[in-house]
Every structure is written in structure tokens, then in C-alpha cells.
PQR file with spaces between the fields and no chain letter, atoms N, CA, C, O and H, PARSE charges and radii, in Angstrom:
ATOM       1  N    MET     1      68.123  129.152   93.457 -0.4000 1.5000
ATOM       2  CA   MET     1      68.579  128.125   92.668 -0.0000 2.0000
ATOM       3  C    MET     1      70.050  127.738   92.936  0.5500 1.7000
ATOM       4  O    MET     1      70.419  126.597   93.212 -0.5500 1.4000
ATOM       5  N    LEU     2      70.933  128.939   92.810 -0.4000 1.5000
ATOM       6  CA   LEU     2      72.173  129.047   93.537 -0.0000 2.0000
ATOM       7  C    LEU     2      72.464  128.898   94.683  0.5500 1.7000
ATOM       8  O    LEU     2      73.636  128.694   94.999 -0.5500 1.4000
ATOM       9  H    LEU     2      70.633  129.866   92.586  0.4000 1.0000
ATOM      10  N    ASP     3      71.221  128.977   95.818 -0.4000 1.5000
ATOM      11  CA   ASP     3      71.909  129.235   97.045 -0.0000 2.0000
ATOM      12  C    ASP     3      71.559  127.346   96.910  0.5500 1.7000
ATOM      13  O    ASP     3      72.509  126.740   97.406 -0.5500 1.4000
ATOM      14  H    ASP     3      70.269  129.143   95.561  0.4000 1.0000
ATOM      15  N    LEU     4      70.733  126.620   96.506 -0.4000 1.5000
ATOM      16  CA   LEU     4      70.390  125.565   97.005 -0.0000 2.0000
ATOM      17  C    LEU     4      71.577  124.547   96.449  0.5500 1.7000
ATOM      18  O    LEU     4      71.788  123.537   97.120 -0.5500 1.4000
ATOM      19  H    LEU     4      69.961  127.112   96.103  0.4000 1.0000
ATOM      20  N    ILE     5      72.315  124.756   95.321 -0.4000 1.5000
ATOM      21  CA   ILE     5      73.705  124.728   95.106 -0.0000 2.0000
ATOM      22  C    ILE     5      74.792  124.480   96.236  0.5500 1.7000
ATOM      23  O    ILE     5      75.314  123.453   96.671 -0.5500 1.4000
ATOM      24  H    ILE     5      72.144  125.576   94.775  0.4000 1.0000
ATOM      25  N    ASN     6      74.911  125.661   96.500 -0.4000 1.5000
ATOM      26  CA   ASN     6      75.859  126.048   97.354 -0.0000 2.0000
ATOM      27  C    ASN     6      75.526  125.343   98.520  0.5500 1.7000
ATOM      28  O    ASN     6      76.576  124.902   98.986 -0.5500 1.4000
ATOM      29  H    ASN     6      74.487  126.495   96.147  0.4000 1.0000
ATOM      30  N    ARG     7      74.398  124.970   99.334 -0.4000 1.5000
ATOM      31  CA   ARG     7      74.357  124.774  100.427 -0.0000 2.0000
ATOM      32  C    ARG     7      74.256  122.807   99.926  0.5500 1.7000
ATOM      33  O    ARG     7      74.445  122.137  100.942 -0.5500 1.4000
ATOM      34  H    ARG     7      73.545  125.328   98.955  0.4000 1.0000
ATOM      35  N    ALA     8      74.106  122.247   99.133 -0.4000 1.5000
ATOM      36  CA   ALA     8      74.287  120.951   98.643 -0.0000 2.0000
ATOM      37  C    ALA     8      75.785  120.790   98.647  0.5500 1.7000
ATOM      38  O    ALA     8      76.290  119.867   99.284 -0.5500 1.4000
ATOM      39  H    ALA     8      73.953  122.791   98.308  0.4000 1.0000
ATOM      40  N    TYR     9      76.651  121.800   97.842 -0.4000 1.5000
ATOM      41  CA   TYR     9      78.296  121.385   98.106 -0.0000 2.0000
ATOM      42  C    TYR     9      78.746  121.295   99.411  0.5500 1.7000
ATOM      43  O    TYR     9      79.490  120.355   99.694 -0.5500 1.4000
ATOM      44  H    TYR     9      76.240  122.550   97.324  0.4000 1.0000
ATOM      45  N    VAL    10      78.283  122.484  100.661 -0.4000 1.5000
ATOM      46  CA   VAL    10      78.638  122.470  101.842 -0.0000 2.0000
ATOM      47  C    VAL    10      78.420  121.116  102.464  0.5500 1.7000
ATOM      48  O    VAL    10      79.174  120.509  103.226 -0.5500 1.4000
ATOM      49  H    VAL    10      77.680  123.247  100.430  0.4000 1.0000
ATOM      50  N    GLU    11      77.520  120.843  102.104 -0.4000 1.5000
ATOM      51  CA   GLU    11      76.921  119.520  102.828 -0.0000 2.0000
ATOM      52  C    GLU    11      77.729  118.639  102.545  0.5500 1.7000
ATOM      53  O    GLU    11      78.074  117.809  103.386 -0.5500 1.4000
ATOM      54  H    GLU    11      76.908  121.335  101.485  0.4000 1.0000
ATOM      55  N    LEU    12      78.276  118.646  101.079 -0.4000 1.5000
ATOM      56  CA   LEU    12      78.932  117.070  100.593 -0.0000 2.0000
ATOM      57  C    LEU    12      80.587  117.656  101.206  0.5500 1.7000
ATOM      58  O    LEU    12      81.413  116.812  101.552 -0.5500 1.4000
ATOM      59  H    LEU    12      77.996  119.320  100.396  0.4000 1.0000
ATOM      60  N    THR    13      80.866  118.934  101.270 -0.4000 1.5000
ATOM      61  CA   THR    13      82.225  119.005  101.818 -0.0000 2.0000
ATOM      62  C    THR    13      82.381  118.552  102.692  0.5500 1.7000
ATOM      63  O    THR    13      83.378  117.868  102.923 -0.5500 1.4000
ATOM      64  H    THR    13      80.195  119.620  100.989  0.4000 1.0000
ATOM      65  N    VAL    14      81.235  118.814  103.690 -0.4000 1.5000
ATOM      66  CA   VAL    14      81.406  118.708  105.403 -0.0000 2.0000
ATOM      67  C    VAL    14      81.264  117.181  105.490  0.5500 1.7000
ATOM      68  O    VAL    14      81.605  116.715  106.577 -0.5500 1.4000
ATOM      69  H    VAL    14      80.425  119.370  103.502  0.4000 1.0000
ATOM      70  N    ARG    15      80.837  116.318  104.581 -0.4000 1.5000
ATOM      71  CA   ARG    15      80.473  114.687  104.503 -0.0000 2.0000
ATOM      72  C    ARG    15      82.025  114.400  104.455  0.5500 1.7000
ATOM      73  O    ARG    15      82.637  113.942  105.420 -0.5500 1.4000
ATOM      74  H    ARG    15      80.560  116.696  103.697  0.4000 1.0000
ATOM      75  N    ASP    16      82.645  114.732  103.156 -0.4000 1.5000
ATOM      76  CA   ASP    16      83.851  114.151  103.310 -0.0000 2.0000
ATOM      77  C    ASP    16      84.964  114.242  103.605  0.5500 1.7000
ATOM      78  O    ASP    16      85.921  113.514  103.340 -0.5500 1.4000
ATOM      79  H    ASP    16      82.148  115.104  102.372  0.4000 1.0000
ATOM      80  N    GLU    17      84.813  116.004  104.708 -0.4000 1.5000
ATOM      81  CA   GLU    17      86.207  116.049  105.274 -0.0000 2.0000
ATOM      82  C    GLU    17      85.857  115.365  106.800  0.5500 1.7000
ATOM      83  O    GLU    17      86.878  115.277  107.482 -0.5500 1.4000
ATOM      84  H    GLU    17      84.036  116.595  104.924  0.4000 1.0000
ATOM      85  N    GLU    18      84.482  114.806  107.554 -0.4000 1.5000
ATOM      86  CA   GLU    18      84.235  114.109  108.331 -0.0000 2.0000
ATOM      87  C    GLU    18      84.853  112.601  108.383  0.5500 1.7000
ATOM      88  O    GLU    18      85.380  112.053  109.351 -0.5500 1.4000
ATOM      89  H    GLU    18      83.652  114.877  107.000  0.4000 1.0000
ATOM      90  N    GLY    19      84.628  112.048  106.985 -0.4000 1.5000
ATOM      91  CA   GLY    19      84.894  110.486  106.465 -0.0000 2.0000
ATOM      92  C    GLY    19      86.276  110.692  106.194  0.5500 1.7000
ATOM      93  O    GLY    19      86.986  109.693  106.312 -0.5500 1.4000
ATOM      94  H    GLY    19      84.199  112.494  106.198  0.4000 1.0000
ATOM      95  N    GLN    20      86.791  111.702  105.875 -0.4000 1.5000
ATOM      96  CA   GLN    20      88.584  111.871  105.740 -0.0000 2.0000
ATOM      97  C    GLN    20      89.056  111.851  107.341  0.5500 1.7000
ATOM      98  O    GLN    20      89.957  111.102  107.718 -0.5500 1.4000
ATOM      99  H    GLN    20      86.214  112.513  105.779  0.4000 1.0000
ATOM     100  N    GLY    21      88.444  112.632  108.121 -0.4000 1.5000
ATOM     101  CA   GLY    21      89.159  112.211  109.596 -0.0000 2.0000
ATOM     102  C    GLY    21      89.005  110.947  110.000  0.5500 1.7000
ATOM     103  O    GLY    21      89.851  110.307  110.624 -0.5500 1.4000
ATOM     104  H    GLY    21      87.712  113.241  107.815  0.4000 1.0000
ATOM     105  N    MET    22      87.757  110.497  109.605 -0.4000 1.5000
ATOM     106  CA   MET    22      87.370  108.858  110.290 -0.0000 2.0000
ATOM     107  C    MET    22      88.847  108.314  110.066  0.5500 1.7000
ATOM     108  O    MET    22      89.526  107.834  110.974 -0.5500 1.4000
ATOM     109  H    MET    22      87.070  111.017  109.098  0.4000 1.0000
ATOM     110  N    VAL    23      89.359  108.478  108.432 -0.4000 1.5000
ATOM     111  CA   VAL    23      90.148  107.431  107.872 -0.0000 2.0000
ATOM     112  C    VAL    23      91.419  107.718  108.685  0.5500 1.7000
ATOM     113  O    VAL    23      92.064  106.770  109.134 -0.5500 1.4000
ATOM     114  H    VAL    23      88.807  108.868  107.694  0.4000 1.0000
ATOM     115  N    GLU    24      91.926  109.384  108.958 -0.4000 1.5000
ATOM     116  CA   GLU    24      93.113  109.735  109.292 -0.0000 2.0000
ATOM     117  C    GLU    24      93.545  108.689  110.855  0.5500 1.7000
ATOM     118  O    GLU    24      94.575  108.144  111.251 -0.5500 1.4000
ATOM     119  H    GLU    24      91.403  110.154  108.593  0.4000 1.0000
ATOM     120  N    TYR    25      92.300  108.795  111.315 -0.4000 1.5000
ATOM     121  CA   TYR    25      92.060  108.469  112.699 -0.0000 2.0000
ATOM     122  C    TYR    25      92.516  106.881  112.961  0.5500 1.7000
ATOM     123  O    TYR    25      93.129  106.418  113.923 -0.5500 1.4000
ATOM     124  H    TYR    25      91.463  109.238  110.993  0.4000 1.0000
ATOM     125  N    GLY    26      92.002  106.208  111.768 -0.4000 1.5000
ATOM     126  CA   GLY    26      91.624  104.506  111.899 -0.0000 2.0000
ATOM     127  C    GLY    26      93.525  104.319  111.451  0.5500 1.7000
ATOM     128  O    GLY    26      94.265  103.693  112.210 -0.5500 1.4000
ATOM     129  H    GLY    26      91.504  106.583  110.987  0.4000 1.0000
ATOM     130  N    LEU    27      94.045  104.958  110.165 -0.4000 1.5000
ATOM     131  CA   LEU    27      95.481  105.103  109.830 -0.0000 2.0000
ATOM     132  C    LEU    27      96.302  105.011  110.855  0.5500 1.7000
ATOM     133  O    LEU    27      97.186  104.155  110.892 -0.5500 1.4000
ATOM     134  H    LEU    27      93.444  105.466  109.549  0.4000 1.0000
ATOM     135  N    ILE    28      96.029  106.215  112.163 -0.4000 1.5000
ATOM     136  CA   ILE    28      96.806  106.475  113.287 -0.0000 2.0000
ATOM     137  C    ILE    28      96.670  105.357  114.308  0.5500 1.7000
ATOM     138  O    ILE    28      97.675  105.209  115.003 -0.5500 1.4000
ATOM     139  H    ILE    28      95.311  106.910  112.133  0.4000 1.0000
ATOM     140  N    ILE    29      95.644  104.528  114.558 -0.4000 1.5000
ATOM     141  CA   ILE    29      95.611  103.773  115.148 -0.0000 2.0000
ATOM     142  C    ILE    29      96.224  102.486  114.976  0.5500 1.7000
ATOM     143  O    ILE    29      96.836  101.777  115.775 -0.5500 1.4000
ATOM     144  H    ILE    29      94.827  104.649  113.994  0.4000 1.0000
ATOM     145  N    ALA    30      95.834  102.285  113.361 -0.4000 1.5000
ATOM     146  CA   ALA    30      97.017  100.969  112.521 -0.0000 2.0000
ATOM     147  C    ALA    30      98.294  101.144  113.200  0.5500 1.7000
ATOM     148  O    ALA    30      98.823  100.216  113.813 -0.5500 1.4000
ATOM     149  H    ALA    30      95.337  102.861  112.713  0.4000 1.0000
ATOM     150  N    LEU    31      98.931  102.599  113.087 -0.4000 1.5000
ATOM     151  CA   LEU    31      99.966  102.295  113.226 -0.0000 2.0000
ATOM     152  C    LEU    31     100.867  102.215  114.890  0.5500 1.7000
ATOM     153  O    LEU    31     102.016  101.907  115.208 -0.5500 1.4000
ATOM     154  H    LEU    31      98.501  103.353  112.590  0.4000 1.0000
ATOM     155  N    VAL    32      99.858  102.590  115.519 -0.4000 1.5000
ATOM     156  CA   VAL    32     100.209  102.694  116.720 -0.0000 2.0000
ATOM     157  C    VAL    32     100.205  100.857  117.069  0.5500 1.7000
ATOM     158  O    VAL    32     101.142  100.223  117.555 -0.5500 1.4000
ATOM     159  H    VAL    32      98.925  102.840  115.260  0.4000 1.0000
ATOM     160  N    ALA    33      99.084  100.410  116.719 -0.4000 1.5000
ATOM     161  CA   ALA    33      98.872   99.060  116.914 -0.0000 2.0000
ATOM     162  C    ALA    33     100.360   98.242  116.206  0.5500 1.7000
ATOM     163  O    ALA    33     101.072   97.450  116.823 -0.5500 1.4000
ATOM     164  H    ALA    33      98.323  100.925  116.325  0.4000 1.0000
ATOM     165  N    ILE    34     100.542   98.652  114.902 -0.4000 1.5000
ATOM     166  CA   ILE    34     101.747   97.985  114.707 -0.0000 2.0000
ATOM     167  C    ILE    34     103.192   98.556  115.284  0.5500 1.7000
ATOM     168  O    ILE    34     104.091   97.716  115.280 -0.5500 1.4000
ATOM     169  H    ILE    34      99.965   99.295  114.400  0.4000 1.0000
ATOM     170  N    VAL    35     103.438   99.506  115.640 -0.4000 1.5000
ATOM     171  CA   VAL    35     104.197   99.904  116.845 -0.0000 2.0000
ATOM     172  C    VAL    35     104.319   98.933  118.128  0.5500 1.7000
ATOM     173  O    VAL    35     105.322   98.581  118.749 -0.5500 1.4000
ATOM     174  H    VAL    35     102.708  100.189  115.644  0.4000 1.0000
ATOM     175  N    VAL    36     103.383   98.718  118.257 -0.4000 1.5000
ATOM     176  CA   VAL    36     103.357   98.045  119.861 -0.0000 2.0000
ATOM     177  C    VAL    36     103.399   96.587  119.590  0.5500 1.7000
ATOM     178  O    VAL    36     104.047   95.814  120.297 -0.5500 1.4000
ATOM     179  H    VAL    36     102.568   99.004  117.753  0.4000 1.0000
ATOM     180  N    ILE    37     102.824   96.283  118.741 -0.4000 1.5000
ATOM     181  CA   ILE    37     102.977   94.604  118.025 -0.0000 2.0000
ATOM     182  C    ILE    37     104.541   94.451  118.496  0.5500 1.7000
ATOM     183  O    ILE    37     104.915   93.731  119.422 -0.5500 1.4000
ATOM     184  H    ILE    37     102.298   96.910  118.167  0.4000 1.0000
ATOM     185  N    ALA    38     105.368   95.261  117.683 -0.4000 1.5000
ATOM     186  CA   ALA    38     106.650   95.406  117.382 -0.0000 2.0000
ATOM     187  C    ALA    38     107.630   95.238  118.037  0.5500 1.7000
ATOM     188  O    ALA    38     108.706   94.667  117.861 -0.5500 1.4000
ATOM     189  H    ALA    38     105.065   95.845  116.931  0.4000 1.0000
ATOM     190  N    ALA    39     106.845   96.179  119.376 -0.4000 1.5000
ATOM     191  CA   ALA    39     107.820   96.398  120.386 -0.0000 2.0000
ATOM     192  C    ALA    39     107.500   95.201  121.659  0.5500 1.7000
ATOM     193  O    ALA    39     108.170   95.056  122.681 -0.5500 1.4000
ATOM     194  H    ALA    39     105.971   96.643  119.519  0.4000 1.0000
ATOM     195  N    LEU    40     106.593   94.619  121.357 -0.4000 1.5000
ATOM     196  CA   LEU    40     106.225   93.202  122.307 -0.0000 2.0000
ATOM     197  C    LEU    40     106.809   92.373  121.979  0.5500 1.7000
ATOM     198  O    LEU    40     107.274   91.594  122.811 -0.5500 1.4000
ATOM     199  H    LEU    40     106.048   94.737  120.527  0.4000 1.0000
ATOM     200  N    MET    41     107.133   92.119  119.902 -0.4000 1.5000
ATOM     201  CA   MET    41     108.029   90.929  119.691 -0.0000 2.0000
ATOM     202  C    MET    41     109.115   90.998  120.333  0.5500 1.7000
ATOM     203  O    MET    41     109.653   90.022  120.854 -0.5500 1.4000
ATOM     204  H    MET    41     106.755   92.752  119.227  0.4000 1.0000
ATOM     205  N    ILE    42     109.716   92.603  120.375 -0.4000 1.5000
ATOM     206  CA   ILE    42     110.960   92.466  120.698 -0.0000 2.0000
ATOM     207  C    ILE    42     111.565   92.129  122.243  0.5500 1.7000
ATOM     208  O    ILE    42     112.392   91.329  122.681 -0.5500 1.4000
ATOM     209  H    ILE    42     109.278   93.396  119.951  0.4000 1.0000
ATOM     210  N    LEU    43     110.789   93.069  122.768 -0.4000 1.5000
ATOM     211  CA   LEU    43     111.009   93.408  124.091 -0.0000 2.0000
ATOM     212  C    LEU    43     110.057   91.576  124.691  0.5500 1.7000
ATOM     213  O    LEU    43     110.703   90.892  125.486 -0.5500 1.4000
ATOM     214  H    LEU    43     110.117   93.719  122.413  0.4000 1.0000
ATOM     215  N    GLY    44     109.161   91.230  124.395 -0.4000 1.5000
ATOM     216  CA   GLY    44     108.329   90.192  125.160 -0.0000 2.0000
ATOM     217  C    GLY    44     109.231   89.193  125.689  0.5500 1.7000
ATOM     218  O    GLY    44     108.839   88.624  126.708 -0.5500 1.4000
ATOM     219  H    GLY    44     108.636   91.786  123.749  0.4000 1.0000
ATOM     220  N    PRO    45     110.431   88.833  125.185 -0.5600 1.5000
ATOM     221  CA   PRO    45     111.193   87.610  125.455  0.2800 2.0000
ATOM     222  C    PRO    45     112.009   88.265  127.063  0.5500 1.7000
ATOM     223  O    PRO    45     112.120   87.982  128.256 -0.5500 1.4000
ATOM     224  N    LYS    46     112.321   89.040  126.303 -0.4000 1.5000
ATOM     225  CA   LYS    46     113.395   89.999  127.750 -0.0000 2.0000
ATOM     226  C    LYS    46     112.638   89.902  129.009  0.5500 1.7000
ATOM     227  O    LYS    46     113.058   89.387  130.045 -0.5500 1.4000
ATOM     228  H    LYS    46     112.231   89.270  125.334  0.4000 1.0000
ATOM     229  N    ILE    47     111.053   90.647  128.759 -0.4000 1.5000
ATOM     230  CA   ILE    47     110.213   90.801  130.082 -0.0000 2.0000
ATOM     231  C    ILE    47     109.889   89.497  130.506  0.5500 1.7000
ATOM     232  O    ILE    47     109.755   89.265  131.707 -0.5500 1.4000
ATOM     233  H    ILE    47     110.713   91.065  127.917  0.4000 1.0000
ATOM     234  N    GLY    48     109.730   88.493  129.530 -0.4000 1.5000
ATOM     235  CA   GLY    48     109.402   87.007  130.366 -0.0000 2.0000
ATOM     236  C    GLY    48     110.511   86.893  131.266  0.5500 1.7000
ATOM     237  O    GLY    48     110.384   86.778  132.485 -0.5500 1.4000
ATOM     238  H    GLY    48     109.839   88.681  128.554  0.4000 1.0000
ATOM     239  N    ASN    49     111.776   86.933  130.547 -0.4000 1.5000
ATOM     240  CA   ASN    49     112.834   86.560  131.521 -0.0000 2.0000
ATOM     241  C    ASN    49     112.892   86.982  132.602  0.5500 1.7000
ATOM     242  O    ASN    49     113.126   86.264  133.574 -0.5500 1.4000
ATOM     243  H    ASN    49     111.879   87.026  129.556  0.4000 1.0000
ATOM     244  N    ILE    50     112.662   88.414  132.676 -0.4000 1.5000
ATOM     245  CA   ILE    50     112.800   89.140  134.059 -0.0000 2.0000
ATOM     246  C    ILE    50     111.691   88.536  134.979  0.5500 1.7000
ATOM     247  O    ILE    50     111.886   88.326  136.177 -0.5500 1.4000
ATOM     248  H    ILE    50     112.471   88.997  131.886  0.4000 1.0000
ATOM     249  N    PHE    51     110.585   88.286  134.376 -0.4000 1.5000
ATOM     250  CA   PHE    51     109.543   87.984  135.462 -0.0000 2.0000
ATOM     251  C    PHE    51     110.140   86.313  135.775  0.5500 1.7000
ATOM     252  O    PHE    51     109.927   85.816  136.881 -0.5500 1.4000
ATOM     253  H    PHE    51     110.427   88.457  133.404  0.4000 1.0000
ATOM     254  N    ASN    52     110.619   85.815  135.088 -0.4000 1.5000
ATOM     255  CA   ASN    52     111.076   84.059  135.282 -0.0000 2.0000
ATOM     256  C    ASN    52     112.104   84.274  136.268  0.5500 1.7000
ATOM     257  O    ASN    52     111.917   83.736  137.359 -0.5500 1.4000
ATOM     258  H    ASN    52     110.792   86.218  134.190  0.4000 1.0000
ATOM     259  N    LEU    53     113.085   84.908  136.116 -0.4000 1.5000
ATOM     260  CA   LEU    53     114.028   85.084  137.203 -0.0000 2.0000
ATOM     261  C    LEU    53     113.574   85.985  138.816  0.5500 1.7000
ATOM     262  O    LEU    53     114.172   85.919  139.890 -0.5500 1.4000
ATOM     263  H    LEU    53     113.237   85.345  135.229  0.4000 1.0000
ATOM     264  N    ALA    54     112.575   86.625  138.541 -0.4000 1.5000
ATOM     265  CA   ALA    54     112.143   86.889  139.563 -0.0000 2.0000
ATOM     266  C    ALA    54     111.111   86.181  140.374  0.5500 1.7000
ATOM     267  O    ALA    54     110.988   86.534  141.547 -0.5500 1.4000
ATOM     268  H    ALA    54     112.089   86.678  137.669  0.4000 1.0000
ATOM     269  N    GLY    55     110.186   85.018  139.803 -0.4000 1.5000
ATOM     270  CA   GLY    55     109.414   84.313  140.356 -0.0000 2.0000
ATOM     271  C    GLY    55     110.530   83.251  140.617  0.5500 1.7000
ATOM     272  O    GLY    55     110.136   82.438  141.455 -0.5500 1.4000
ATOM     273  H    GLY    55     110.286   84.731  138.850  0.4000 1.0000
ATOM     274  N    ASP    56     111.778   82.997  140.178 -0.4000 1.5000
ATOM     275  CA   ASP    56     112.771   82.000  140.650 -0.0000 2.0000
ATOM     276  C    ASP    56     113.131   81.891  142.414  0.5500 1.7000
ATOM     277  O    ASP    56     112.976   81.061  143.309 -0.5500 1.4000
ATOM     278  H    ASP    56     112.097   83.657  139.498  0.4000 1.0000
ATOM     279  N    GLN    57     113.692   83.254  142.261 -0.4000 1.5000
ATOM     280  CA   GLN    57     113.804   84.051  143.511 -0.0000 2.0000
ATOM     281  C    GLN    57     113.220   83.835  144.439  0.5500 1.7000
ATOM     282  O    GLN    57     113.794   83.307  145.391 -0.5500 1.4000
ATOM     283  H    GLN    57     113.818   83.928  141.534  0.4000 1.0000
ATOM     284  N    ILE    58     111.736   84.194  144.506 -0.4000 1.5000
ATOM     285  CA   ILE    58     110.976   83.910  145.131 -0.0000 2.0000
ATOM     286  C    ILE    58     110.807   82.897  145.903  0.5500 1.7000
ATOM     287  O    ILE    58     110.564   83.030  147.102 -0.5500 1.4000
ATOM     288  H    ILE    58     111.270   84.623  143.732  0.4000 1.0000
ATOM     289  N    GLN    59     110.921   81.675  145.270 -0.4000 1.5000
ATOM     290  CA   GLN    59     110.556   80.096  145.331 -0.0000 2.0000
ATOM     291  C    GLN    59     112.021   79.932  146.075  0.5500 1.7000
ATOM     292  O    GLN    59     112.410   78.821  146.435 -0.5500 1.4000
ATOM     293  H    GLN    59     111.118   81.567  144.296  0.4000 1.0000
């Protein structure tokens, strides 16, 4: 009986850790997405101006 309880505990612990890992990866991805969006909002107009100047010089 004790063996059955130990196996159930180990199985539940492993499932919890797998779920925790998925949550951590999700949080990391969300953080990276926020940083990328912020960088594009800040640098987007500057990069657009560079491309516009390059396009104007080509014409």
C-alpha cells in the first residue's frame, strides 16, 4: 500500500513540475514579446526614416 502511495506521489510531483516548466517558458516568451514590441515602437520610426532616405537617394 505504501508503495502505491509513493508511486502516486511521484507521478503527481512530476506532472506538477512539467506544468511549472511550461508556465515558465510561457512567461519567458511573453517577456521577450514585450521587449520586442517596445523596441519596435521606439526604433520603428527611426528605421523607417533610414529606409525612406535610402529610397529617396535611389530615385
